[in-house]
Structure formats: structure tokens, C-alpha cells
N, C-alpha and C positions, 0 to 999 in steps of 0.2 A: 324450169318447166313453164314457159310463158305462151305456148302456142294457142291455148284457149282464148287468150285475149284478142287474137286476130279473128276468132270466130264470133265473139260476142260484142266487141267494142263497136259502139255506134248502132247496134241492132236494138230492136224492140223485142223483149222476151216476155212471154206470157206464162206465168207459173200457174198451172191448173191443179188446184188442190193444195192449199197451204197446209192443211192437216194439223194434227195435235202431237205428232211424234217427231217432228223436227226435220223431216225430209224436204218439205216445201220451204222451210226457213233456210236450210242449207243451200238449196237451189237459188233462192232469191238473193242471199248474201253473195254467193259465187258470181252470179250474173251481174249484180250491181258492182262488185269489185272489179269485174272484167270490163267495165265501161258500158254496160247495156242500160237501156231504159227498161225498168221492170214494172210489169203489171201483174198483180196477184188476183186470181178469181177463184171463188169457193162458194159452194151452195150453203155453207154454214154461215151463221151470223157473226158479227164482230165480237159479241159477248161470248159465244161458244169458242171462238178462236183467240181469246184475249191473251193467253200465255204466248202463243206463237207470234201474234202481232207485236206484243211488247218486246220481243227479241229483235224486231226489225225497226224499232222506233227511232234509233239513232241514225238510220240510213236515209238520207235526203232523196226525195223524188220518187219513192215507191208508191204506186197507185193501187188502191184496193177496190175490187168489184165483188162485194160480198152479198150473200143471200140468193144469188142467181148468176147464170152465165149469159153473156151477151154474144150472139152470133157474130157481130161485127168485130169483136176482139179476136176471134179465131180466123176471120177473113183477112185482117189487116196487120197483124203482128208478124214479125219475121220468123220467130222460133217459138214453138209451144213445148213446154216441158211438163209432161203429164205425171201426176202422182200414180204410184203403183195401184192404188185403189180404183183408178179409172179404167174400165175395160177398153180394150183396143178398138171395139166397134162402137164406142160412145158417139152419139150423134154430133157432138160439137167437134170431136176429133175428125169426123168425116167431113164436116164443113171446112176445117183447116186443110185437109188433104185435097179436097176439091179445088180449094183456092191456091193449091200448090205451095202451101206453107210447110216448113220443116218441123216435123213432130218427133220429139225424142223424150228421154226420161233421165232422171238423176243417175240411175245405175248404168245406163248406156253411155252417158257422158264419161262417167268414172272409168268404165272398162276401156274406153277408147283413149283416155289420157293417162291412165296410171302406168308409171314406168316399172313398178315392182311386180314380183310374183304374187299372184292372188290365190289364196286358199278359200274355197267356197263351201259352205256347209248348209244343207237343206234337210227337210224332213217334216213329218206331221207333228212330232213331239221330240223334245230334247235338243232341238237345234241351237237354241240360245245358250243353254248350259254348255253344250259341247263346244260351241264357238268360243265362249268366254274361257273355258277350261283349256282349249288348244292354245289360245293366245297366252294364257297364264304359264303353261308349260314351256312354250317357246321363249317367253321373256325371262324365265328363271333358270335357264340352262347355264351351267358353268363349263360345258364341254367345248373342246375344239374339234376333234374329229374321232372321238372314241365311240365305237358302236357297241351296244350292249349285247347283241346276240348275232348269230350267223344269219338269221332271217333278216334282221335289220341291216346287216352289212350288205346282203344281197340287194335289198330294196334301195338302199342309199347309193350303192354303186351304179345300179341301173339308172337311177334318177340323176346321176352325174352332178352331184353337188360339190365335188371337191374344189371347183373353181369359183363357187358362189356362196361362201359363208355369209349368212345374213347379218345385217347391222341393227335394224330397228324393227319392232313388231307393232303393227297398227291393228286396232280392233274396231269393227263397226257392224251395224245391223240394227235389229230391233232391241237394242240393249242400251237404254239410258240416253237416247237422243245423240248417239255418237255421230259426228258429221262425216261426210264423204268428200264432197267437192271443195269445201273450204279448207281442207288439209292437203289438197292435191299437190300444191307447190312445195310442201315440206317432205313429201315421200320421195325417197331415193331409189335408184334401180337395184340396189343391193338389199332393200328392205323386204319384209313380208307383210302382206295385208290379209287379215283373217276376217272373212265376211259371213254373216248369216244372210241367207238368200231365201226369199219367200217365193211361192208359186207365181205370184203376180210379177215380181221382179224377173223371174226366169222367163216368163212370157215376153216381157219387154226385151230381154237380152236375145231371145230367139230372133227378134226382128233384125238384129245386126249380126247374128250368128257368132256370138261371143260366149265364152264359158271360162271358168277358172282354170289355172294351171293344175291345181290339186282340187278335186271335187269329192265331197262325201255326202252320202244319204244315210240319215240316222234310222228312218223307218217310214212306212207309208200306211196310213189309215184314212178313211174318209174325212174330208175337211173342206170348208169353203164351197160346198155344193150349191149354195145360193149364187155363187159367181160362176163356177165351172160347169154346173149342170149335172155332171155324172162323175163318179169316181175315176172312170177311165180318162176323162178329160183332165182331171186333177193330176193323175199320174203322168199324163203326157206333158203337162206343164213342168212338173218336177224333173222329168227325164231330160229336159233341155240342159240341165247342169252337166250331163255326160255327152249328150248328142253332139254338141258343138265344141267339145274339147279337141284341141289340136296340139301336136308336138311343138315345142318352142326351141328352135335350133337343134342342138344335140340332146335336148332334154325331153323325155317322153311325158305325155300327159299322165296324170295319176288319178285313178278312179277308185274310191274306197266305199265298201258296201257292208252293211250290217248282216252278218251271216244268219242271224236269228229272225230276220224279217223276210217274209215270203217273197215279196216283190223285189226287194234288194238282192236276195239270193238269185232270183231269176235274171236280174240285170247283170249280175256278176258273170253268169254263164254266157250271157249275150255278148258282153264286151271283152271277155278275158283274152281272146285270141286276136284281137284287133291290133294291127301294126301301129307302132308309135304310141302305145298305151300300156301302162302297168296297172293291173287290177289287184286289189288287196281286200281281204275280208277280215272282219273283227267280230268279237262277241264278248259279252260280259265275263266269260270264263277266262279271257286273256289277263284279267287282273288278278295277280297272285295275292296270297294271304298277307304278306308284309305290306303291300300297298293298300289292301282293304283296311288294315288296322289304322292306317294314317288318313283314311278318307272319311270325312265327316258326313257326307250327304247320304240320306237313307234310300234303300230300295235297289233292286236289281237293275232297274232302268238307268239309274245314275251310274252304276258300274258299267253299263253299256256305253253311256256317254263318255266315261273316262277311258274305256277301251278304244273308242273312236279317236279321242284326242291323242292317246298314246300312239295310235297307228300313224297319225300325221306327224307327231313330234319325232318318231323314230326315223322318218325320212330326212329330218334335219339334224341328225346326230345328237338328239336329246337322249341321254342314257337313262336306265332304270334308276340309278342313284340320283340323277337330276330330278326325276319325277318323284321319287320318294321324299326328297328334301323340299320340293315345291308344294306337295299336296296339302300339308296341314294349313297353309295360308289361304287355300281356296275355300271360299264360303259360297253358300247358295245365293243365286241371283235373287234380287227382289221379286216377289210374287211367284216364285217357283219353288214349291216345297220349302218355303222359308219359315223357320221357327220364329214365331213372334214373341211368345213368352210361355213360360210354364208357371201356372198360378194354382196354388194348392194342389199340386200333383197333376194338374190337367195341362196337357201340351197343346197349344193353339198354333196351327200351321196355315200360312197364307200361300195358296197355290192358285191365285187368281188367273195366272197365265194359262191354266189348263182350260182351253176353250173348246175342246172336243171331248166326246165320251171316252175315247181311248186315253186321253190325258188324265182324266179323273180315275179311270180304271188303274192306270199305272200308279197314281198316287195312293189309292186304296191298297194296292199290293205292297206298297213300301212299308206298311205298318203291321205288326203282329198284335198290338194293343187294341182293345175295344175302341171303335172309331165312330164318331158322329160326323157325318158329311153334310156340308151345306152346298147345295148344287142348284143349277137352274139359271136361266137368263134368256138372251135373245135367241130366236129360233133360226138356225142356219140350214134347216131341212135335213138334218142328220138323224138317223134312227137311234133310239136309246135302248134297244133290246139288250145288248150286251152289258151296258151300264146297269140296267135294271137287275140283271143276273148277278153282277159283281156286288152291287149294294145289298141284295138279298142274301148273298153268301157271306159278306164281310162286315157290313155296317151294323152297329148297334142301333143307330137311328139315322134317318135321312130327313133333313129340313130343307124344303124346296121353295125356291123363290122365282119370280120372273115369269115370262111368257111361257116357258117350257115346263113349268112346275107340274101341271096336270099330266103331260106326256111322260115325264119321268116317273111320277107316281103310278101311272098305269103300267109302265114297263116293269116296275118292281112287283106290283101285284100280279101281273101276268106270269111272272117267273114262277110263282108258287104253284101254278097249275099247268105250266107248259111241259110238253113232252120232251123238249130239249133238255130242260132242267132235270127231269126224271131220268132220261137216258144217260146224262153225264154224271148222275149220282151226286149232284151238288148238295153239300150240307148247309141247308138254308137256316139263317137265324130268324128269330121273330122280330124282324126289323120294324121299328116304330117309324111311321111316316107322318110328318107334320108339314103343313103348308103355311108359309109366313108371307106377310104383305110387304116386308122390306128386309134389307140386310140387318138392320138394327133389331128388328123383331126376331130374326133368325139367330143372331148372336145371343139374345136374351133367352130364347128357348134352349139353345145349346148349353148355356150356362146352368140352366135349371136341370137338364138331363144328365150332364156330365158328372162323373165321380173321379176321385183320385186314381191315376193310372190310365185314364182315357185320353184319346186324341180327339180334338175338334179340328176338322179339316175343311177349310174353304177350298173346294176344287169344283168349279161350277159346271164344267163340261160344255159350256156355252159361251158365246160372246156376251158382251156387257151392255150392248147399245140400247136395250129396252129400259135400263135403269141408271146407267152410268155413261160417261163420255167414252171410257175405254177401260181395259182390264186394270190399268195402273191406278186409276181413280177408285175402282172397286176394291183393289187390294189395300190401298191407303186407308179407305174408310173402314175396312175390316180391321186393320191394325189399330186404328184409333178406337174402335168400339171394344176391341179386346183389352187394350190398355185401360180404357175407362172401366171395364168390368173388373180388371185387376185392382184398380184403385178403390172400387166399391167394396171388394172383398177384404181389403186390408183393414 
């Protein structure tokens, strides 16, 4: 797989947005290895990007333009590779296009060069866990061509897999800085690539009208409205994962939808009769009792994630016995309903990746025990009404931090007098509301309020940028504070 070298060798490549999650690093390493002169530009400072810069320190000749963007760089470089966080109408990208420079993205390059079948998973919540779980099930199969049920037999036969048993499974996405482009030469045509895809990446893929061979939607609730403007625009970006799917030879495209999600169910009806496409629905109820007993992750939402992963795995001859044997080894991803520690009977959970109200609602629904939630953060212009209702219904206490703390507190208090709450006969708790100046103060308050048998849940319902670099730093700090608390209690 060498054709990319002819595209990049001898060219000047501008990486717009080095970022902190590895995407820009992956692009810079790929372009450098392909013989390009690489320039990295980012609005953040060298100090803010120190981890990413350190990963490139052994590559000679990379130039950094940090703290601002220079119009001349966009007018004079051959190729601009834009980070997904950069909107398509960004003024510097417009400068590049007016200068007739080639503008692309990490994900677009990957889709154009990848020789393997691509499984893409998107959604507002659960997509990282579902993506990782899908790869785990596919990697741990011992089957050759035994199908567990008549339904799976039908799907697999339609999908025409008999001549294409896969060899290796690759996992990437917003999951621990997994690279894309720097692994492209190792990926074979008989491999499978399992990708988590964001709305930003799907907007980029729409520019080249590419989509995965197998595409899944976990669910859709409002998110990233600061970028997309409206929920309808956000949904339109997500729908690109299905809109541009095409048959691959004798193999139909496969579109998989969560039957319990309103928009996903509507899209199933929209696409189910389209030629060259197989449509499949899944729900948490697809997971039988025996599998549930072997599954460690809490809550119905995680059962839905598992059902989605099973729907994909069934296409590739993974049997129920394979799944049963593989499940005990699958653990929660970091920062996603991750049990940090149980200290004196109090269970502390890190769900820092819950950056939407619906994510925090899902986390609260995962527990029957009295729960103290720590929530709040950067404001993405998403309403908190439903989260306020859920906290008032489920939480023993809410400790609120960050820019959105007053909004969430108001939503909780409004629930107690709202007609909606009265009409739905919500059984409201006398939820204690506390505002904290920092995450450290929030953990200290939670420690004072919690009793044996309680759950303390960091599930912010917001992005982290008002107080932390990203959700990972927030989750790591929470873990450190909890462990420090445990040491003090011992």
C-alpha cells in the first residue's frame, strides 16, 4: 500500500489543528513518513500542546506555527489537512480554497486509502463503548462459518461473507489515541476496521461522499449545538453515515439502527427498502439472560451497546457461544461509567465522557443505589430540563461545578414546580443541591455526604473546556482525587 507516497512526497502539507487527542499527530507522522515537508498550525500554545508536540520530537524538519494561524500558510502550501474540530466554513480554509489549494482531512485520506472493509459506528452516546465492544467480539471469535440463529444466517448470507473471512481487526476512533493513517500500510484487504465516527468527521466524509461498508447509529440526542446550530443540523451530519453508503461489488451495504431510538427507528423505515442495502434493527432486549449474567457493565444503555455490537458480530459469523466466552474479559472504557474504587461501601464512578445531558441521564438510570452526581462544565448551549427532572427523580444530591452549574441547579429546582413533572407523576426526591468551585471541592463534598451503599457519580453532562483541557484530564483528576480520598479514609 504505497500509493499515498506519490501524493505526499515532495509536497508541503499543512496540518491545521494538532490537537490533544492524537489526530493531528497521526497526520503529521503520516505526511512526514511519505516524504512531505510538514508544517503544523494550531491556535493553542506550545505549553497546551506539549504532549502532542513531544510525540513528534524525533521527526526532523517539522515546523510549528502555534498560537495563531498565518494566512500565507494557507495560500502557499500544497495540501491542508484540517482537524475535525475545524468547521468547513472556517475563514482560513476559505483562503486555501480561493488559492486553489487541496483541502482534506485525516478521515477522508483514510477512507480513500484503506483496502479493508470498514465498520463505522456513530451516535450521541455509547458509540465509543459499542465500537470497542464490537472490535472485542470480532477479535475473540473462534468460529469459522457457524451461524447461531436463522436470523443471523439470513443476514450473513445476504452480506455474502463466504468468500471473505476476515484476518485481523483494527480499532480506532476517540478511544485512547488510536492512529489511523500511520497504520494504513499494515492493513490488508481481508481485514476489518472498526471506527468510531463523530458528527464532525461525518461532515468531512460527506465532502468526498464516502461512508462505511457497515454503518451503525446508537442513538441521537442534542449535542454539539455550539457547532451545528440546531439539532436538525446535527442529525443531518450523523445521517451522512448512511446517506453515502454504496454496495461493494456483490456485497450490499449494511445499515444498523437502534430500534429504541426515535430517529434511528425513523431512519430504518426510510432506508429499509433501498436497493443494495440491508437494514437491521437492534435493542437491549436482544441480550438474553445468560449473556447478561456474564456482562459486567451496568445499566440498560450498556445492554443496548452490547446488542449493537452483537448485531455487527453476527454478520461476520460470530456465534452466541463466542460472545458468551468473550464477554467476561470486556471492561468499561476509561471515563465511561468506569468504577474507580469502592471505599467504605461507597462506589465511585468516573463517567467523564458523558458530555451531554442525555449521557448523564443514562448514567443515573444505570444505578438503583442512592446516587450523588457531580455535574457541570463548559456550556454547549444544550438545555438541561430533562437532566434536571432526572436528578430530581433519582439523585440523593447534586454537586455542580463549572460554567453550567447555575443552569443545572435552576433546572432541578424548576422540576419541583413544573407541570410536566406533575403530569408525569414523577416521584421526586428531596435532592440536595450544592455548588462547588472546583472538582476537588466537589469530591470533598461528595465524600462528606456519601454513606455506605451510595454511588458517587462524576457524569458532567457537559464538555470540560471551562476547567480542563479535555474530558480525559477531567476523568484522571477525578480518579486521583478519589484515590486520595481513599487513602485519607484508611
